All heavy atoms as TSV, in Angstrom:
chain	resi	resn	atom	element	x	y	z
A	1	MET	N	N	-0.924	7.896	-28.969
A	1	MET	CA	C	-1.472	7.116	-27.898
A	1	MET	C	C	-2.401	7.996	-27.071
A	1	MET	O	O	-2.085	9.131	-26.776
A	1	MET	CB	C	-0.335	6.547	-27.050
A	1	MET	CG	C	-0.765	5.700	-25.920
A	1	MET	SD	S	0.634	4.789	-25.247
A	1	MET	CE	C	-0.143	3.227	-25.058
A	2	GLY	N	N	-3.495	7.481	-26.628
A	2	GLY	CA	C	-4.496	8.223	-25.878
A	2	GLY	C	C	-4.096	8.423	-24.432
A	2	GLY	O	O	-3.017	8.031	-23.993
A	3	PRO	N	N	-4.983	9.042	-23.682
A	3	PRO	CA	C	-4.675	9.273	-22.267
A	3	PRO	C	C	-4.591	7.961	-21.486
A	3	PRO	O	O	-5.274	6.984	-21.822
A	3	PRO	CB	C	-5.864	10.123	-21.785
A	3	PRO	CG	C	-6.958	9.837	-22.777
A	3	PRO	CD	C	-6.288	9.525	-24.083
A	4	THR	N	N	-3.758	7.972	-20.482
A	4	THR	CA	C	-3.590	6.778	-19.649
A	4	THR	C	C	-4.176	7.048	-18.262
A	4	THR	O	O	-4.545	8.147	-17.931
A	4	THR	CB	C	-2.102	6.405	-19.504
A	4	THR	OG1	O	-1.448	7.466	-18.830
A	4	THR	CG2	C	-1.472	6.160	-20.851
A	5	HIS	N	N	-4.234	6.004	-17.475
A	5	HIS	CA	C	-4.770	6.082	-16.137
A	5	HIS	C	C	-3.697	5.881	-15.065
A	5	HIS	O	O	-4.001	5.503	-13.950
A	5	HIS	CB	C	-5.882	5.046	-15.945
A	5	HIS	CG	C	-7.044	5.263	-16.867
A	5	HIS	ND1	N	-7.952	6.255	-16.656
A	5	HIS	CD2	C	-7.414	4.624	-17.989
A	5	HIS	CE1	C	-8.861	6.222	-17.619
A	5	HIS	NE2	N	-8.554	5.233	-18.439
A	6	ILE	N	N	-2.444	6.154	-15.449
A	6	ILE	CA	C	-1.317	5.937	-14.552
A	6	ILE	C	C	-1.504	6.734	-13.279
A	6	ILE	O	O	-1.256	6.245	-12.172
A	6	ILE	CB	C	0.019	6.318	-15.223
A	6	ILE	CG1	C	0.323	5.354	-16.390
A	6	ILE	CG2	C	1.156	6.291	-14.238
A	6	ILE	CD1	C	0.604	3.959	-15.985
A	7	ASP	N	N	-1.933	7.994	-13.389
A	7	ASP	CA	C	-2.092	8.829	-12.191
A	7	ASP	C	C	-3.133	8.277	-11.257
A	7	ASP	O	O	-2.960	8.289	-10.019
A	7	ASP	CB	C	-2.388	10.272	-12.555
A	7	ASP	CG	C	-3.524	10.407	-13.553
A	7	ASP	OD1	O	-3.935	9.413	-14.145
A	7	ASP	OD2	O	-4.011	11.546	-13.715
A	8	GLU	N	N	-4.217	7.728	-11.774
A	8	GLU	CA	C	-5.236	7.128	-10.909
A	8	GLU	C	C	-4.689	5.879	-10.193
A	8	GLU	O	O	-4.948	5.658	-9.018
A	8	GLU	CB	C	-6.499	6.757	-11.665
A	8	GLU	CG	C	-7.331	7.949	-12.067
A	8	GLU	CD	C	-7.072	8.377	-13.500
A	8	GLU	OE1	O	-6.189	7.789	-14.165
A	8	GLU	OE2	O	-7.747	9.314	-13.956
A	9	TYR	N	N	-3.938	5.072	-10.941
A	9	TYR	CA	C	-3.352	3.871	-10.352
A	9	TYR	C	C	-2.380	4.212	-9.248
A	9	TYR	O	O	-2.348	3.578	-8.198
A	9	TYR	CB	C	-2.660	2.999	-11.413
A	9	TYR	CG	C	-3.562	2.506	-12.506
A	9	TYR	CD1	C	-3.096	2.341	-13.802
A	9	TYR	CD2	C	-4.888	2.184	-12.254
A	9	TYR	CE1	C	-3.916	1.872	-14.809
A	9	TYR	CE2	C	-5.709	1.716	-13.264
A	9	TYR	CZ	C	-5.217	1.559	-14.535
A	9	TYR	OH	O	-6.038	1.103	-15.528
A	10	LEU	N	N	-1.545	5.238	-9.468
A	10	LEU	CA	C	-0.584	5.636	-8.455
A	10	LEU	C	C	-1.282	6.272	-7.261
A	10	LEU	O	O	-0.806	6.134	-6.119
A	10	LEU	CB	C	0.448	6.588	-9.039
A	10	LEU	CG	C	1.488	5.925	-9.947
A	10	LEU	CD1	C	2.389	6.956	-10.596
A	10	LEU	CD2	C	2.299	4.903	-9.186
A	11	ALA	N	N	-2.394	6.960	-7.477
A	11	ALA	CA	C	-3.150	7.508	-6.360
A	11	ALA	C	C	-3.703	6.362	-5.484
A	11	ALA	O	O	-3.635	6.438	-4.248
A	11	ALA	CB	C	-4.285	8.388	-6.849
A	12	LEU	N	N	-4.230	5.330	-6.096
A	12	LEU	CA	C	-4.718	4.164	-5.340
A	12	LEU	C	C	-3.578	3.486	-4.616
A	12	LEU	O	O	-3.724	3.028	-3.466
A	12	LEU	CB	C	-5.432	3.200	-6.272
A	12	LEU	CG	C	-6.746	3.667	-6.847
A	12	LEU	CD1	C	-7.265	2.658	-7.869
A	12	LEU	CD2	C	-7.781	3.867	-5.746
A	13	ASP	N	N	-2.410	3.434	-5.254
A	13	ASP	CA	C	-1.247	2.828	-4.629
A	13	ASP	C	C	-0.815	3.670	-3.411
A	13	ASP	O	O	-0.419	3.124	-2.390
A	13	ASP	CB	C	-0.105	2.723	-5.644
A	13	ASP	CG	C	0.983	1.797	-5.203
A	13	ASP	OD1	O	0.669	0.716	-4.690
A	13	ASP	OD2	O	2.150	2.168	-5.354
A	14	GLY	N	N	-0.908	4.998	-3.539
A	14	GLY	CA	C	-0.599	5.866	-2.410
A	14	GLY	C	C	-1.541	5.625	-1.248
A	14	GLY	O	O	-1.101	5.651	-0.073
A	15	ILE	N	N	-2.803	5.410	-1.528
A	15	ILE	CA	C	-3.767	5.082	-0.462
A	15	ILE	C	C	-3.405	3.771	0.209
A	15	ILE	O	O	-3.523	3.637	1.434
A	15	ILE	CB	C	-5.198	5.077	-1.036
A	15	ILE	CG1	C	-5.622	6.478	-1.436
A	15	ILE	CG2	C	-6.186	4.476	-0.027
A	15	ILE	CD1	C	-6.916	6.547	-2.209
A	16	CYS	N	N	-2.939	2.826	-0.564
A	16	CYS	CA	C	-2.518	1.528	-0.019
A	16	CYS	C	C	-1.366	1.743	0.966
A	16	CYS	O	O	-1.369	1.188	2.060
A	16	CYS	CB	C	-2.089	0.623	-1.174
A	16	CYS	SG	S	-1.657	-1.045	-0.684
A	17	PHE	N	N	-0.385	2.580	0.603
A	17	PHE	CA	C	0.720	2.872	1.501
A	17	PHE	C	C	0.275	3.634	2.735
A	17	PHE	O	O	0.759	3.403	3.838
A	17	PHE	CB	C	1.828	3.676	0.789
A	17	PHE	CG	C	2.717	2.828	-0.084
A	17	PHE	CD1	C	2.786	3.053	-1.437
A	17	PHE	CD2	C	3.478	1.819	0.449
A	17	PHE	CE1	C	3.604	2.277	-2.241
A	17	PHE	CE2	C	4.309	1.028	-0.350
A	17	PHE	CZ	C	4.379	1.278	-1.692
A	18	LEU	N	N	-0.687	4.530	2.569
A	18	LEU	CA	C	-1.223	5.279	3.709
A	18	LEU	C	C	-1.905	4.359	4.706
A	18	LEU	O	O	-1.654	4.441	5.909
A	18	LEU	CB	C	-2.216	6.346	3.241
A	18	LEU	CG	C	-2.949	7.114	4.329
A	18	LEU	CD1	C	-1.955	7.963	5.125
A	18	LEU	CD2	C	-4.037	7.980	3.752
A	19	VAL	N	N	-2.737	3.458	4.240
A	19	VAL	CA	C	-3.418	2.530	5.125
A	19	VAL	C	C	-2.390	1.616	5.797
A	19	VAL	O	O	-2.511	1.303	6.994
A	19	VAL	CB	C	-4.483	1.706	4.369
A	19	VAL	CG1	C	-5.098	0.637	5.261
A	19	VAL	CG2	C	-5.590	2.644	3.864
A	20	SER	N	N	-1.366	1.218	5.079
A	20	SER	CA	C	-0.308	0.403	5.647
A	20	SER	C	C	0.393	1.148	6.780
A	20	SER	O	O	0.614	0.582	7.851
A	20	SER	CB	C	0.714	0.023	4.576
A	20	SER	OG	O	1.843	-0.583	5.138
A	21	ALA	N	N	0.706	2.412	6.556
A	21	ALA	CA	C	1.384	3.204	7.588
A	21	ALA	C	C	0.460	3.411	8.804
A	21	ALA	O	O	0.931	3.337	9.936
A	21	ALA	CB	C	1.777	4.564	7.011
A	22	LEU	N	N	-0.820	3.626	8.571
A	22	LEU	CA	C	-1.755	3.818	9.675
A	22	LEU	C	C	-1.913	2.538	10.512
A	22	LEU	O	O	-1.961	2.585	11.753
A	22	LEU	CB	C	-3.105	4.285	9.165
A	22	LEU	CG	C	-3.163	5.704	8.626
A	22	LEU	CD1	C	-4.518	5.997	8.002
A	22	LEU	CD2	C	-2.823	6.711	9.711
A	23	CYS	N	N	-1.955	1.387	9.835
A	23	CYS	CA	C	-2.024	0.113	10.567
A	23	CYS	C	C	-0.749	-0.127	11.364
A	23	CYS	O	O	-0.802	-0.577	12.523
A	23	CYS	CB	C	-2.270	-1.028	9.603
A	23	CYS	SG	S	-3.922	-1.101	8.921
A	24	SER	N	N	0.379	0.185	10.778
A	24	SER	CA	C	1.652	0.021	11.488
A	24	SER	C	C	1.715	0.942	12.701
A	24	SER	O	O	2.113	0.521	13.788
A	24	SER	CB	C	2.795	0.320	10.533
A	24	SER	OG	O	4.039	0.146	11.189
A	25	TYR	N	N	1.323	2.183	12.523
A	25	TYR	CA	C	1.311	3.136	13.622
A	25	TYR	C	C	0.352	2.696	14.707
A	25	TYR	O	O	0.674	2.745	15.896
A	25	TYR	CB	C	0.916	4.523	13.083
A	25	TYR	CG	C	0.834	5.578	14.147
A	25	TYR	CD1	C	1.991	6.145	14.668
A	25	TYR	CD2	C	-0.381	5.995	14.657
A	25	TYR	CE1	C	1.923	7.124	15.657
A	25	TYR	CE2	C	-0.459	6.967	15.651
A	25	TYR	CZ	C	0.700	7.512	16.123
A	25	TYR	OH	O	0.646	8.484	17.117
A	26	GLY	N	N	-0.817	2.216	14.295
A	26	GLY	CA	C	-1.799	1.724	15.259
A	26	GLY	C	C	-1.284	0.547	16.066
A	26	GLY	O	O	-1.581	0.435	17.254
A	27	SER	N	N	-0.547	-0.344	15.441
A	27	SER	CA	C	-0.029	-1.496	16.159
A	27	SER	C	C	1.059	-1.088	17.159
A	27	SER	O	O	1.205	-1.727	18.223
A	27	SER	CB	C	0.505	-2.550	15.188
A	27	SER	OG	O	1.722	-2.122	14.603
A	28	ILE	N	N	1.800	-0.038	16.848
A	28	ILE	CA	C	2.848	0.415	17.758
A	28	ILE	C	C	2.252	1.187	18.925
A	28	ILE	O	O	2.654	0.989	20.058
A	28	ILE	CB	C	3.863	1.311	16.995
A	28	ILE	CG1	C	4.645	0.473	15.987
A	28	ILE	CG2	C	4.800	2.011	17.959
A	28	ILE	CD1	C	5.454	1.300	15.030
A	29	ARG	N	N	1.283	2.052	18.649
A	29	ARG	CA	C	0.727	2.945	19.663
A	29	ARG	C	C	-0.355	2.317	20.526
A	29	ARG	O	O	-0.728	2.882	21.544
A	29	ARG	CB	C	0.181	4.202	18.999
A	29	ARG	CG	C	1.179	5.034	18.265
A	29	ARG	CD	C	2.103	5.714	19.188
A	29	ARG	NE	N	1.318	6.632	20.016
A	29	ARG	CZ	C	1.800	7.396	20.957
A	29	ARG	NH1	N	3.072	7.366	21.210
A	29	ARG	NH2	N	1.020	8.193	21.640
A	30	ARG	N	N	-0.840	1.190	20.147
A	30	ARG	CA	C	-1.984	0.584	20.844
A	30	ARG	C	C	-1.539	-0.009	22.181
A	30	ARG	O	O	-0.859	-1.011	22.232
A	30	ARG	CB	C	-2.609	-0.506	19.976
A	30	ARG	CG	C	-3.967	-0.970	20.456
A	30	ARG	CD	C	-4.508	-1.920	19.445
A	30	ARG	NE	N	-5.773	-1.874	18.911
A	30	ARG	CZ	C	-6.788	-1.084	19.113
A	30	ARG	NH1	N	-6.679	-0.100	19.932
A	30	ARG	NH2	N	-7.937	-1.203	18.506
A	31	ASN	N	N	-1.939	0.650	23.262
A	31	ASN	CA	C	-1.620	0.131	24.589
A	31	ASN	C	C	-2.743	-0.781	25.073
A	31	ASN	O	O	-2.506	-1.726	25.798
A	31	ASN	CB	C	-1.456	1.285	25.593
A	31	ASN	CG	C	-0.209	2.089	25.299
A	31	ASN	OD1	O	0.742	1.570	24.769
A	31	ASN	ND2	N	-0.222	3.362	25.612
A	32	LYS	N	N	-3.968	-0.464	24.699
A	32	LYS	CA	C	-5.111	-1.258	25.099
A	32	LYS	C	C	-5.301	-2.372	24.056
A	32	LYS	O	O	-4.801	-2.312	22.955
A	32	LYS	CB	C	-6.354	-0.421	25.183
A	32	LYS	CG	C	-6.252	0.684	26.197
A	32	LYS	CD	C	-7.485	1.538	26.160
A	32	LYS	CE	C	-7.320	2.717	27.121
A	32	LYS	NZ	N	-8.417	3.637	27.064
A	33	GLY	N	N	-6.087	-3.351	24.423
A	33	GLY	CA	C	-6.373	-4.430	23.480
A	33	GLY	C	C	-5.416	-5.577	23.639
A	33	GLY	O	O	-4.432	-5.517	24.373
A	34	THR	N	N	-5.675	-6.584	22.894
A	34	THR	CA	C	-4.889	-7.810	23.030
A	34	THR	C	C	-3.691	-7.797	22.089
A	34	THR	O	O	-3.614	-7.007	21.150
A	34	THR	CB	C	-5.779	-9.027	22.691
A	34	THR	OG1	O	-6.186	-8.920	21.331
A	34	THR	CG2	C	-6.986	-9.091	23.581
A	35	ALA	N	N	-2.777	-8.670	22.375
A	35	ALA	CA	C	-1.621	-8.823	21.507
A	35	ALA	C	C	-2.026	-9.343	20.141
A	35	ALA	O	O	-1.401	-9.044	19.111
A	35	ALA	CB	C	-0.600	-9.757	22.138
A	36	ALA	N	N	-3.124	-10.114	20.099
A	36	ALA	CA	C	-3.600	-10.658	18.821
A	36	ALA	C	C	-4.064	-9.528	17.901
A	36	ALA	O	O	-3.805	-9.573	16.700
A	36	ALA	CB	C	-4.756	-11.628	19.069
A	37	ARG	N	N	-4.686	-8.502	18.463
A	37	ARG	CA	C	-5.148	-7.380	17.658
A	37	ARG	C	C	-3.954	-6.577	17.113
A	37	ARG	O	O	-3.945	-6.183	15.943
A	37	ARG	CB	C	-6.062	-6.468	18.461
A	37	ARG	CG	C	-6.641	-5.349	17.624
A	37	ARG	CD	C	-7.668	-4.561	18.367
A	37	ARG	NE	N	-8.869	-5.375	18.414
A	37	ARG	CZ	C	-9.969	-4.996	19.020
A	37	ARG	NH1	N	-10.014	-3.861	19.664
A	37	ARG	NH2	N	-11.034	-5.752	19.000
A	38	ARG	N	N	-2.945	-6.376	17.945
A	38	ARG	CA	C	-1.738	-5.671	17.477
A	38	ARG	C	C	-1.048	-6.486	16.385
A	38	ARG	O	O	-0.582	-5.945	15.372
A	38	ARG	CB	C	-0.802	-5.403	18.638
A	38	ARG	CG	C	-1.289	-4.309	19.559
A	38	ARG	CD	C	-0.203	-3.874	20.522
A	38	ARG	NE	N	0.323	-4.964	21.337
A	38	ARG	CZ	C	-0.125	-5.314	22.526
A	38	ARG	NH1	N	-1.135	-4.658	23.065
A	38	ARG	NH2	N	0.399	-6.327	23.177
A	39	SER	N	N	-0.990	-7.799	16.582
A	39	SER	CA	C	-0.371	-8.671	15.600
A	39	SER	C	C	-1.140	-8.615	14.269
A	39	SER	O	O	-0.521	-8.613	13.202
A	39	SER	CB	C	-0.331	-10.103	16.129
A	39	SER	OG	O	0.216	-10.971	15.167
A	40	ARG	N	N	-2.458	-8.588	14.372
A	40	ARG	CA	C	-3.277	-8.520	13.156
A	40	ARG	C	C	-3.032	-7.223	12.396
A	40	ARG	O	O	-2.906	-7.227	11.170
A	40	ARG	CB	C	-4.764	-8.657	13.523
A	40	ARG	CG	C	-5.679	-8.653	12.366
A	40	ARG	CD	C	-5.554	-9.950	11.601
A	40	ARG	NE	N	-6.515	-9.938	10.527
A	40	ARG	CZ	C	-6.290	-10.463	9.337
A	40	ARG	NH1	N	-5.177	-11.078	9.093
A	40	ARG	NH2	N	-7.207	-10.408	8.402
A	41	LEU	N	N	-2.917	-6.102	13.124
A	41	LEU	CA	C	-2.610	-4.828	12.484
A	41	LEU	C	C	-1.234	-4.868	11.812
A	41	LEU	O	O	-1.068	-4.332	10.712
A	41	LEU	CB	C	-2.658	-3.685	13.495
A	41	LEU	CG	C	-4.026	-3.193	13.937
A	41	LEU	CD1	C	-3.903	-2.172	15.057
A	41	LEU	CD2	C	-4.779	-2.616	12.764
A	42	GLU	N	N	-0.273	-5.508	12.451
A	42	GLU	CA	C	1.049	-5.647	11.860
A	42	GLU	C	C	0.998	-6.486	10.571
A	42	GLU	O	O	1.667	-6.149	9.592
A	42	GLU	CB	C	2.026	-6.301	12.836
A	42	GLU	CG	C	2.404	-5.411	13.987
A	42	GLU	CD	C	3.214	-6.159	15.031
A	42	GLU	OE1	O	3.588	-7.335	14.785
A	42	GLU	OE2	O	3.478	-5.568	16.085
A	43	GLN	N	N	0.207	-7.545	10.587
A	43	GLN	CA	C	0.088	-8.402	9.385
A	43	GLN	C	C	-0.552	-7.611	8.256
A	43	GLN	O	O	-0.107	-7.703	7.102
A	43	GLN	CB	C	-0.756	-9.624	9.699
A	43	GLN	CG	C	-0.065	-10.634	10.572
A	43	GLN	CD	C	-0.986	-11.787	10.941
A	43	GLN	OE1	O	-2.176	-11.745	10.731
A	43	GLN	NE2	N	-0.406	-12.852	11.470
A	44	ILE	N	N	-1.604	-6.841	8.548
A	44	ILE	CA	C	-2.263	-6.047	7.510
A	44	ILE	C	C	-1.308	-5.019	6.956
A	44	ILE	O	O	-1.212	-4.838	5.742
A	44	ILE	CB	C	-3.546	-5.374	8.100
A	44	ILE	CG1	C	-4.585	-6.424	8.404
A	44	ILE	CG2	C	-4.097	-4.337	7.120
A	44	ILE	CD1	C	-5.788	-5.894	9.219
A	45	ALA	N	N	-0.555	-4.341	7.851
A	45	ALA	CA	C	0.400	-3.335	7.408
A	45	ALA	C	C	1.462	-3.950	6.509
A	45	ALA	O	O	1.811	-3.381	5.472
A	45	ALA	CB	C	1.052	-2.675	8.617
A	46	GLY	N	N	1.981	-5.101	6.881
A	46	GLY	CA	C	2.999	-5.769	6.083
A	46	GLY	C	C	2.467	-6.186	4.716
A	46	GLY	O	O	3.124	-5.980	3.704
A	47	PHE	N	N	1.265	-6.751	4.698
A	47	PHE	CA	C	0.668	-7.169	3.437
A	47	PHE	C	C	0.450	-5.974	2.505
A	47	PHE	O	O	0.803	-6.026	1.321
A	47	PHE	CB	C	-0.644	-7.903	3.677
A	47	PHE	CG	C	-1.383	-8.209	2.404
A	47	PHE	CD1	C	-1.007	-9.262	1.601
A	47	PHE	CD2	C	-2.441	-7.411	2.006
A	47	PHE	CE1	C	-1.678	-9.531	0.416
A	47	PHE	CE2	C	-3.133	-7.672	0.831
A	47	PHE	CZ	C	-2.744	-8.729	0.038
A	48	LEU	N	N	-0.136	-4.914	3.051
A	48	LEU	CA	C	-0.424	-3.739	2.221
A	48	LEU	C	C	0.868	-3.088	1.711
A	48	LEU	O	O	0.915	-2.586	0.583
A	48	LEU	CB	C	-1.269	-2.735	2.979
A	48	LEU	CG	C	-2.725	-3.122	3.172
A	48	LEU	CD1	C	-3.435	-2.106	4.074
A	48	LEU	CD2	C	-3.441	-3.240	1.846
A	49	PHE	N	N	1.906	-3.084	2.546
A	49	PHE	CA	C	3.166	-2.491	2.109
A	49	PHE	C	C	3.768	-3.271	0.940
A	49	PHE	O	O	4.171	-2.683	-0.070
A	49	PHE	CB	C	4.169	-2.429	3.263
A	49	PHE	CG	C	5.487	-1.806	2.872
A	49	PHE	CD1	C	5.596	-0.444	2.780
A	49	PHE	CD2	C	6.558	-2.593	2.585
A	49	PHE	CE1	C	6.802	0.140	2.392
A	49	PHE	CE2	C	7.770	-2.031	2.195
A	49	PHE	CZ	C	7.877	-0.663	2.121
A	50	VAL	N	N	3.824	-4.582	1.083
A	50	VAL	CA	C	4.397	-5.414	0.010
A	50	VAL	C	C	3.526	-5.321	-1.240
A	50	VAL	O	O	4.054	-5.167	-2.356
A	50	VAL	CB	C	4.537	-6.874	0.470
A	50	VAL	CG1	C	4.920	-7.784	-0.690
A	50	VAL	CG2	C	5.594	-6.971	1.569
A	51	PHE	N	N	2.207	-5.352	-1.076
A	51	PHE	CA	C	1.292	-5.223	-2.215
A	51	PHE	C	C	1.498	-3.884	-2.933
A	51	PHE	O	O	1.586	-3.815	-4.151
A	51	PHE	CB	C	-0.158	-5.382	-1.771
A	51	PHE	CG	C	-1.140	-5.199	-2.884
A	51	PHE	CD1	C	-1.390	-6.221	-3.800
A	51	PHE	CD2	C	-1.812	-4.006	-3.037
A	51	PHE	CE1	C	-2.283	-6.057	-4.827
A	51	PHE	CE2	C	-2.714	-3.810	-4.072
A	51	PHE	CZ	C	-2.952	-4.838	-4.959
A	52	GLY	N	N	1.572	-2.812	-2.138
A	52	GLY	CA	C	1.779	-1.480	-2.701
A	52	GLY	C	C	3.108	-1.355	-3.426
A	52	GLY	O	O	3.215	-0.741	-4.481
A	53	PHE	N	N	4.141	-1.974	-2.862
A	53	PHE	CA	C	5.466	-1.893	-3.491
A	53	PHE	C	C	5.489	-2.651	-4.818
A	53	PHE	O	O	6.013	-2.149	-5.821
A	53	PHE	CB	C	6.509	-2.457	-2.537
A	53	PHE	CG	C	7.846	-1.882	-2.701
A	53	PHE	CD1	C	8.215	-0.746	-2.017
A	53	PHE	CD2	C	8.775	-2.456	-3.558
A	53	PHE	CE1	C	9.456	-0.191	-2.176
A	53	PHE	CE2	C	10.013	-1.904	-3.733
A	53	PHE	CZ	C	10.367	-0.765	-3.038
A	54	ILE	N	N	4.869	-3.827	-4.845
A	54	ILE	CA	C	4.816	-4.590	-6.079
A	54	ILE	C	C	3.959	-3.878	-7.118
A	54	ILE	O	O	4.325	-3.786	-8.301
A	54	ILE	CB	C	4.280	-6.011	-5.818
A	54	ILE	CG1	C	5.300	-6.800	-5.025
A	54	ILE	CG2	C	3.915	-6.738	-7.112
A	54	ILE	CD1	C	4.797	-8.127	-4.492
A	55	ALA	N	N	2.836	-3.303	-6.682
A	55	ALA	CA	C	1.952	-2.556	-7.613
A	55	ALA	C	C	2.694	-1.358	-8.177
A	55	ALA	O	O	2.619	-1.087	-9.389
A	55	ALA	CB	C	0.681	-2.127	-6.898
A	56	MET	N	N	3.439	-0.633	-7.343
A	56	MET	CA	C	4.181	0.526	-7.842
A	56	MET	C	C	5.237	0.109	-8.848
A	56	MET	O	O	5.468	0.812	-9.845
A	56	MET	CB	C	4.837	1.274	-6.685
A	56	MET	CG	C	5.497	2.553	-7.131
A	56	MET	SD	S	6.188	3.653	-5.878
A	56	MET	CE	C	6.518	2.629	-4.498
A	57	THR	N	N	5.867	-1.019	-8.633
A	57	THR	CA	C	6.869	-1.507	-9.568
A	57	THR	C	C	6.246	-1.802	-10.933
A	57	THR	O	O	6.756	-1.383	-11.959
A	57	THR	CB	C	7.551	-2.771	-9.013
A	57	THR	OG1	O	8.145	-2.438	-7.765
A	57	THR	CG2	C	8.588	-3.288	-9.974
A	58	PHE	N	N	5.117	-2.512	-10.935
A	58	PHE	CA	C	4.452	-2.843	-12.198
A	58	PHE	C	C	3.914	-1.577	-12.891
A	58	PHE	O	O	4.017	-1.440	-14.118
A	58	PHE	CB	C	3.342	-3.866	-11.995
A	58	PHE	CG	C	3.835	-5.267	-11.821
A	58	PHE	CD1	C	3.606	-5.932	-10.634
A	58	PHE	CD2	C	4.552	-5.888	-12.819
A	58	PHE	CE1	C	4.070	-7.235	-10.457
A	58	PHE	CE2	C	5.027	-7.171	-12.673
A	58	PHE	CZ	C	4.787	-7.848	-11.485
A	59	ILE	N	N	3.370	-0.671	-12.139
A	59	ILE	CA	C	2.872	0.590	-12.707
A	59	ILE	C	C	4.019	1.370	-13.341
A	59	ILE	O	O	3.890	1.898	-14.451
A	59	ILE	CB	C	2.133	1.432	-11.655
A	59	ILE	CG1	C	0.848	0.741	-11.233
A	59	ILE	CG2	C	1.864	2.838	-12.182
A	59	ILE	CD1	C	0.215	1.319	-9.980
A	60	SER	N	N	5.155	1.410	-12.657
A	60	SER	CA	C	6.315	2.115	-13.186
A	60	SER	C	C	6.854	1.477	-14.466
A	60	SER	O	O	7.217	2.181	-15.403
A	60	SER	CB	C	7.417	2.140	-12.136
A	60	SER	OG	O	7.010	2.810	-10.978
A	61	ILE	N	N	6.868	0.151	-14.492
A	61	ILE	CA	C	7.334	-0.537	-15.714
A	61	ILE	C	C	6.384	-0.247	-16.865
A	61	ILE	O	O	6.831	0.056	-18.004
A	61	ILE	CB	C	7.445	-2.042	-15.445
A	61	ILE	CG1	C	8.631	-2.329	-14.521
A	61	ILE	CG2	C	7.592	-2.835	-16.764
A	61	ILE	CD1	C	8.680	-3.744	-13.991
A	62	HIS	N	N	5.087	-0.322	-16.610
A	62	HIS	CA	C	4.112	-0.020	-17.680
A	62	HIS	C	C	4.232	1.428	-18.151
A	62	HIS	O	O	4.151	1.698	-19.334
A	62	HIS	CB	C	2.691	-0.281	-17.183
A	62	HIS	CG	C	2.323	-1.710	-17.081
A	62	HIS	ND1	N	2.260	-2.536	-18.178
A	62	HIS	CD2	C	2.037	-2.488	-16.008
A	62	HIS	CE1	C	1.924	-3.747	-17.788
A	62	HIS	NE2	N	1.778	-3.758	-16.486
A	63	PHE	N	N	4.471	2.325	-17.233
A	63	PHE	CA	C	4.629	3.730	-17.587
A	63	PHE	C	C	5.909	3.952	-18.401
A	63	PHE	O	O	5.905	4.661	-19.404
A	63	PHE	CB	C	4.662	4.600	-16.318
A	63	PHE	CG	C	4.837	6.060	-16.584
A	63	PHE	CD1	C	3.826	6.789	-17.210
A	63	PHE	CD2	C	6.028	6.697	-16.248
A	63	PHE	CE1	C	3.991	8.135	-17.456
A	63	PHE	CE2	C	6.170	8.027	-16.498
A	63	PHE	CZ	C	5.174	8.761	-17.102
A	64	ALA	N	N	7.004	3.314	-17.974
A	64	ALA	CA	C	8.281	3.502	-18.659
A	64	ALA	C	C	8.256	2.967	-20.081
A	64	ALA	O	O	8.840	3.548	-20.977
A	64	ALA	CB	C	9.399	2.818	-17.872
A	65	TYR	N	N	7.589	1.847	-20.284
A	65	TYR	CA	C	7.555	1.256	-21.612
A	65	TYR	C	C	6.254	1.514	-22.351
A	65	TYR	O	O	5.992	0.897	-23.373
A	65	TYR	CB	C	7.813	-0.250	-21.482
A	65	TYR	CG	C	9.219	-0.542	-21.050
A	65	TYR	CD1	C	9.496	-0.945	-19.751
A	65	TYR	CD2	C	10.289	-0.355	-21.932
A	65	TYR	CE1	C	10.798	-1.188	-19.353
A	65	TYR	CE2	C	11.584	-0.579	-21.527
A	65	TYR	CZ	C	11.833	-0.978	-20.237
A	65	TYR	OH	O	13.119	-1.236	-19.824
A	66	GLU	N	N	5.449	2.420	-21.826
A	66	GLU	CA	C	4.181	2.824	-22.439
A	66	GLU	C	C	3.301	1.636	-22.810
A	66	GLU	O	O	2.740	1.560	-23.895
A	66	GLU	CB	C	4.446	3.698	-23.664
A	66	GLU	CG	C	5.142	4.988	-23.334
A	66	GLU	CD	C	5.399	5.838	-24.559
A	66	GLU	OE1	O	4.770	5.609	-25.594
A	66	GLU	OE2	O	6.279	6.721	-24.451
A	67	LEU	N	N	3.191	0.693	-21.870
A	67	LEU	CA	C	2.367	-0.488	-22.114
A	67	LEU	C	C	0.925	-0.233	-21.775
A	67	LEU	O	O	0.034	-0.986	-22.180
A	67	LEU	CB	C	2.897	-1.679	-21.272
A	67	LEU	CG	C	4.308	-2.144	-21.597
A	67	LEU	CD1	C	4.747	-3.203	-20.624
A	67	LEU	CD2	C	4.375	-2.651	-23.019
A	68	VAL	N	N	0.673	0.817	-21.032
A	68	VAL	CA	C	-0.694	1.128	-20.617
A	68	VAL	C	C	-1.349	1.978	-21.684
A	68	VAL	O	O	-0.830	2.883	-22.219
A	68	VAL	CB	C	-0.725	1.842	-19.269
A	68	VAL	CG1	C	-2.144	2.201	-18.884
A	68	VAL	CG2	C	-0.101	0.979	-18.204
C-alpha cells in the first residue's frame, strides 16, 4: 500500500480543535461587545469541536483498518 495522507488530515483536525479552543476562550474572556457576539463565538466553538471530534473518529477508523 502506498503512502497515506493521515498525518495531513490529523493536522487539519488539530487546527479545527485549536480554532474551537480560541473561540471558546474568546467568548469567556470577552468583556466588551454584545452578548450576541459572545453567543456566536460559543456556537462556532461548539460546532468546530463536534466536527473535529467526528472527523478524528473517522480518520482513526480509516487508519486502523487501512481504508485510506
